[in-house]
C-alpha positions, 0 to 999 in steps of 0.5 A: 767553322761547322759549315765549311767542315761539316762535322757529323755532331759537336761535342757541346758544353753549356758554358762556352768562352766569353759567356756564349750559351751552348745551348743556344749555340747547338740550337743553331747548329741543329736548326741551320746545318743539321749537326746535332750535339753530345752535351758535357756539363755539369748542368744537366737539370730537368730546365737545362735538358727542356731547354736544349731539346730543340737541338735534338741532343744525342745525349748527356753527359754529367761532368765528371765523366768517363772517357768511354761514356762520350766514346760510346755515345759518338759511336752510337751516333756514327752507327746510326743510319741516319748519321 
């Protein structure tokens, strides 16, 4: 879907449906389509962040987080010259 829709970024959880790994999905989005992610998850430990580094994340929000924090990250990313 990302290939045909061309989103500017993805909001990604670490644990996805069907036990899919959000880190792997984010890395694939970035490496194949150049789409970066904002990770929103209860998992923000150092090891998870290291594993996700190849996805070049825009940022991390640890659950629970206020909607305003997500909006700020999205706006900041969309206002970047390369976005």
